[in-house]
C-alpha positions as CSV (number, residue, x, y, z in Angstrom):
1,M,14.8,-0.3,19.3
2,P,12.1,1.5,21.3
3,V,12.7,5.0,22.6
4,P,11.8,5.7,26.3
5,E,8.4,7.5,26.3
6,K,9.5,10.6,28.3
7,K,12.6,11.2,26.1
8,Q,10.6,10.6,23.0
9,E,8.0,13.1,23.9
10,A,10.6,15.7,24.8
11,R,12.0,15.5,21.3
12,R,8.7,15.9,19.5
13,A,7.6,19.1,17.9
14,P,5.7,21.5,20.1
15,A,2.0,21.9,19.8
16,R,0.7,24.3,17.1
17,V,-0.2,27.9,18.0
18,D,-2.9,29.5,15.8
19,H,-1.2,32.5,14.3
20,P,-1.9,32.2,10.5
21,F,-0.3,35.5,9.4
22,K,3.0,34.5,11.0
23,G,2.6,31.1,9.3
24,I,2.0,32.7,5.9
25,A,5.0,35.0,6.3
26,L,7.2,32.0,7.1
27,V,5.9,30.0,4.1
28,L,6.7,33.0,1.8
29,L,10.1,33.2,3.3
30,S,10.7,29.5,2.7
31,T,9.9,29.9,-1.0
32,V,12.8,32.4,-1.3
33,F,15.2,29.9,0.2
34,L,13.9,26.9,-1.8
35,G,13.7,28.9,-5.0
36,T,17.3,30.1,-4.5
37,S,18.4,26.5,-4.0
38,D,16.7,25.3,-7.2
39,V,18.1,28.2,-9.3
40,T,21.6,27.6,-7.9
41,A,21.3,23.9,-8.7
42,K,20.3,24.6,-12.3
43,Y,23.3,26.9,-12.7
44,L,25.7,24.4,-11.2
45,S,24.3,21.5,-13.3
46,A,26.1,23.0,-16.3
47,S,29.5,22.0,-14.8
48,L,28.8,19.2,-12.3
49,P,26.9,15.9,-12.5
50,S,23.5,15.8,-10.8
51,I,24.7,13.0,-8.4
52,E,27.6,15.1,-7.3
53,I,25.5,18.2,-6.7
54,T,23.0,16.2,-4.7
55,W,25.8,14.6,-2.7
56,I,27.1,18.1,-1.8
57,R,23.6,19.1,-0.8
58,F,23.1,16.1,1.5
59,V,26.6,16.4,3.1
60,T,25.8,20.0,3.9
61,F,22.5,19.0,5.3
62,A,24.2,16.4,7.5
63,L,26.9,18.8,8.7
64,M,24.2,21.4,9.6
65,F,22.2,18.8,11.4
66,T,25.2,17.5,13.5
67,P,25.2,20.3,16.1
68,V,21.5,19.6,16.8
69,M,22.4,16.0,17.7
70,L,25.5,16.7,19.7
71,P,24.0,18.3,22.8
72,G,22.2,15.0,23.5
73,S,23.2,11.5,22.6
74,P,23.7,10.9,18.8
75,L,22.9,7.3,19.4
76,Q,19.7,8.2,21.1
77,A,18.7,10.3,18.1
78,M,19.2,7.2,15.9
79,R,17.0,4.9,17.9
80,T,13.9,4.0,16.0
81,E,10.9,1.6,16.1
82,R,10.5,1.9,12.3
83,L,14.0,1.4,10.8
84,G,12.7,0.1,7.5
85,L,10.3,3.1,7.0
86,Q,13.0,5.6,8.0
87,L,15.5,4.2,5.5
88,M,12.8,4.2,2.8
89,R,11.8,7.7,3.6
90,G,15.5,8.8,3.4
91,A,15.9,7.1,0.0
92,A,12.7,8.7,-1.2
93,L,13.9,12.2,-0.3
94,L,17.2,11.4,-2.0
95,G,15.3,10.4,-5.1
96,S,13.2,13.5,-5.1
97,S,16.2,15.8,-4.9
98,L,18.3,13.8,-7.5
99,F,15.6,13.5,-10.1
100,F,14.6,17.2,-9.8
101,I,18.2,18.4,-10.1
102,T,18.6,16.1,-13.1
103,G,15.5,17.7,-14.7
104,L,16.9,21.2,-14.1
105,R,19.9,20.4,-16.3
106,F,17.6,20.0,-19.4
107,L,14.4,22.0,-18.7
108,P,13.5,25.7,-18.1
109,I,13.3,26.1,-14.3
110,A,9.7,27.3,-14.4
111,E,8.6,24.2,-16.3
112,A,10.5,21.9,-14.0
113,S,9.1,23.6,-10.9
114,A,5.5,23.6,-12.1
115,T,5.6,19.9,-13.0
116,G,7.2,19.2,-9.6
117,F,4.1,20.5,-7.9
118,V,2.0,17.5,-8.8
119,S,3.0,15.7,-5.6
120,P,-0.4,16.2,-4.0
121,L,-1.9,14.1,-6.8
122,F,0.4,11.2,-6.0
123,V,-0.3,11.6,-2.3
124,T,-4.0,11.2,-3.1
125,A,-3.4,7.9,-4.9
126,L,-0.8,6.5,-2.5
127,S,-2.9,7.3,0.6
128,I,-5.6,4.9,-0.7
129,I,-3.0,2.1,-1.0
130,F,-0.9,2.6,2.1
131,L,-3.1,4.5,4.5
132,S,-6.5,3.0,3.5
133,E,-8.0,6.5,3.1
134,K,-11.2,6.9,1.2
135,V,-11.0,9.4,-1.6
136,G,-14.2,10.9,-2.9
137,M,-15.2,11.8,-6.4
138,R,-14.3,15.5,-5.9
139,R,-10.7,14.7,-5.1
140,W,-10.4,12.3,-8.0
141,I,-11.7,15.1,-10.3
142,A,-9.1,17.5,-8.9
143,T,-6.4,14.9,-9.4
144,A,-7.5,14.5,-13.1
145,I,-7.4,18.2,-13.6
146,G,-3.9,18.3,-12.2
147,L,-2.8,15.6,-14.5
148,F,-4.3,17.4,-17.4
149,G,-2.2,20.4,-16.4
150,V,0.9,18.2,-16.6
151,L,-0.1,17.1,-20.1
152,I,-0.4,20.7,-21.2
153,I,3.1,21.4,-20.0
154,L,4.6,18.2,-21.4
155,R,2.7,18.3,-24.8
156,P,3.6,14.7,-25.6
157,G,3.8,14.0,-29.3
158,S,4.7,17.6,-30.2
159,S,8.1,18.9,-31.2
160,A,8.4,20.7,-27.9
161,F,8.2,17.5,-25.9
162,H,11.4,16.7,-24.0
163,A,11.8,13.3,-22.3
164,A,13.6,15.0,-19.4
165,A,10.2,16.4,-18.4
166,F,9.6,13.1,-16.7
167,F,12.4,13.7,-14.1
168,P,10.4,16.3,-12.1
169,I,7.4,14.0,-12.2
170,V,9.4,11.2,-10.8
171,S,10.8,13.6,-8.2
172,A,7.2,14.6,-7.2
173,F,6.3,10.9,-6.9
174,C,9.4,10.4,-4.6
175,W,8.4,13.4,-2.5
176,A,4.8,12.1,-2.2
177,A,6.2,8.7,-1.1
178,A,8.2,10.4,1.6
179,L,5.1,12.2,2.8
180,I,3.2,9.0,3.0
181,L,6.0,7.3,4.9
182,T,6.0,10.3,7.3
183,R,2.3,9.8,7.9
184,M,2.8,6.1,8.5
185,M,5.3,7.0,11.3
186,S,3.3,9.9,12.7
187,G,3.1,9.9,16.5
188,R,5.7,7.1,16.9
189,E,8.9,8.7,15.7
190,A,10.6,11.9,16.9
191,V,11.3,14.7,14.5
192,L,15.0,14.6,15.4
193,T,15.2,10.9,14.5
194,T,13.4,11.3,11.2
195,M,15.8,14.2,10.2
196,A,18.8,12.2,11.2
197,Y,17.9,9.3,9.0
198,S,17.0,11.7,6.2
199,A,20.4,13.2,6.2
200,L,22.5,10.1,6.8
201,T,20.6,7.8,4.4
202,G,21.2,10.3,1.6
203,V,24.9,10.7,2.4
204,A,25.4,7.0,2.6
205,I,23.8,6.1,-0.7
206,L,25.3,9.0,-2.6
207,S,28.8,8.4,-1.3
208,V,28.7,5.0,-3.0
209,M,27.5,6.5,-6.3
210,V,29.5,9.7,-6.5
211,P,33.0,8.2,-7.2
212,F,31.7,6.8,-10.6
213,V,30.7,10.3,-11.9
214,W,33.1,12.5,-9.9
215,V,34.3,15.8,-11.5
216,A,36.8,17.8,-9.6
217,P,34.8,20.9,-8.6
218,S,36.3,24.4,-8.4
219,W,36.1,26.3,-5.1
220,T,33.3,28.4,-6.6
221,A,31.4,25.2,-7.4
222,I,31.9,23.9,-3.9
223,G,30.6,27.2,-2.5
224,L,27.5,27.1,-4.7
225,G,26.9,23.5,-3.7
226,I,27.0,24.6,-0.1
227,V,24.6,27.3,-0.9
228,I,22.2,24.7,-2.3
229,G,22.5,22.6,0.9
230,V,22.1,25.5,3.3
231,A,19.2,27.1,1.4
232,S,17.2,23.9,1.0
233,T,17.8,22.9,4.6
234,V,16.8,26.3,6.0
235,G,13.8,26.4,3.6
236,Q,12.5,23.1,4.8
237,W,13.0,24.0,8.4
238,I,11.1,27.3,8.0
239,I,8.2,25.2,6.5
240,V,8.2,23.1,9.7
241,L,8.0,26.3,11.8
242,A,5.3,27.7,9.6
243,Y,3.0,24.8,10.1
244,R,3.1,25.3,13.8
245,Y,1.2,28.6,13.3
246,G,-1.5,27.7,10.8
247,D,-3.6,25.0,9.1
248,A,-2.2,23.4,6.0
249,S,-5.3,24.5,4.0
250,V,-4.5,28.1,4.8
251,L,-0.7,28.0,4.2
252,A,-0.6,25.7,1.2
253,P,-1.7,28.3,-1.4
254,F,1.2,30.5,-0.5
255,S,3.8,27.8,-1.2
256,Y,2.9,28.2,-4.9
257,T,4.5,31.6,-4.9
258,Q,7.7,29.7,-5.4
259,L,6.7,29.4,-9.0
260,L,6.7,33.2,-9.4
261,W,10.0,33.5,-7.6
262,V,11.9,30.9,-9.7
263,S,10.3,32.3,-12.9
264,I,11.7,35.8,-12.1
265,L,15.2,34.4,-11.3
266,G,15.0,32.2,-14.4
267,F,14.4,35.2,-16.5
268,F,17.2,37.3,-15.1
269,L,19.8,34.6,-14.7
270,F,19.1,32.3,-17.7
271,G,16.9,34.5,-20.0
272,E,14.0,32.0,-19.7
273,V,10.5,33.2,-20.3
274,P,7.7,30.7,-19.4
275,D,5.6,30.1,-22.5
276,V,1.8,30.1,-22.5
277,W,1.7,26.3,-22.2
278,T,3.7,26.3,-19.0
279,V,1.7,29.1,-17.5
280,T,-1.6,27.4,-18.4
281,G,-0.5,24.0,-17.2
282,A,0.8,25.4,-14.0
283,A,-2.6,27.1,-13.4
284,F,-4.3,23.7,-13.7
285,I,-1.8,22.1,-11.3
286,V,-2.1,24.9,-8.7
287,A,-5.9,24.8,-8.8
288,S,-5.8,21.1,-8.4
289,G,-3.4,21.2,-5.5
290,L,-5.4,23.9,-3.7
291,Y,-8.6,22.0,-4.0
292,I,-7.1,18.8,-2.7
293,A,-5.7,20.8,0.3
294,H,-9.2,22.2,0.9
295,R,-10.8,18.7,0.8
296,E,-8.2,17.4,3.2
297,R,-9.1,20.2,5.6
298,V,-12.8,19.2,5.3
299,R,-12.0,15.6,5.8
300,R,-10.1,16.2,9.0
301,A,-12.8,18.5,10.3
302,Q,-15.4,15.7,9.7
303,L,-13.2,13.2,11.5
304,L,-12.8,15.5,14.4
305,V,-16.5,15.9,14.8
306,L,-17.0,12.1,14.7
307,E,-14.3,11.7,17.4
308,E,-16.0,14.3,19.6
309,R,-19.4,12.5,19.2
310,S,-18.0,9.1,19.9
311,P,-18.9,7.9,23.5
312,N,-15.9,7.7,25.8
313,P,-15.1,4.2,27.0
């Protein structure tokens, strides 16, 4: 169902203003909210099933998003030209959240978080298949280095290996899929519409699943579940704001400070100390992600030059 052009344009994000220091500050702030959400989810996973925690998170997300829709027409916000892609993106975001929270139940939070940062590697691979992007040798080498970092953390075949370590990896794949789907809809779908489908798709799917695993939560657990939903929603929204002020290649490195934040909280709340394998593997993953972000900036700059040199019709 197509959206009228003028209304669609009005609901799109405003143009970016170059103010990198403000963008960096917002990214750093977002890691506090996102890290708090992850730590709270790990604490709550000791008493509630992962599906139930994720359901509370998405219900909170939907309730926070409702006032944004009400000033206009809720039905207008749900109009989309890409219904299938919107539903798949919502399901991918749900999978990313659910698999990560499941991993937190069994793994130290620093290990789960470090492994979850491999999503740029999956984006590189998926962009070839679905976006027909050309990936050079340098980005493939960076991807291989990142995967090597994952193997260092997982240590398959050793006594330290835990099969639950695959949950954050699957979570990262789902997140990468959501990013690819976002790119596929870029320029054709309003931000408000995409957020609406993200919230409602998650609530709809989880509402079918949660009765089969339901555990009556205490009021404290409900409150912590709301904290997870609020912190994650605010954190993601701050990231959206941050990228209005700076280029991704400038801001991306600061998102990795979330690893430091969750490691500190993990130490004080759970007595977890990241081992040398986790720290070393995380270093490889971070280095890989930073280089991929750098190459993406170079690629976009080259495309911009080509567009400027192309003769106008």
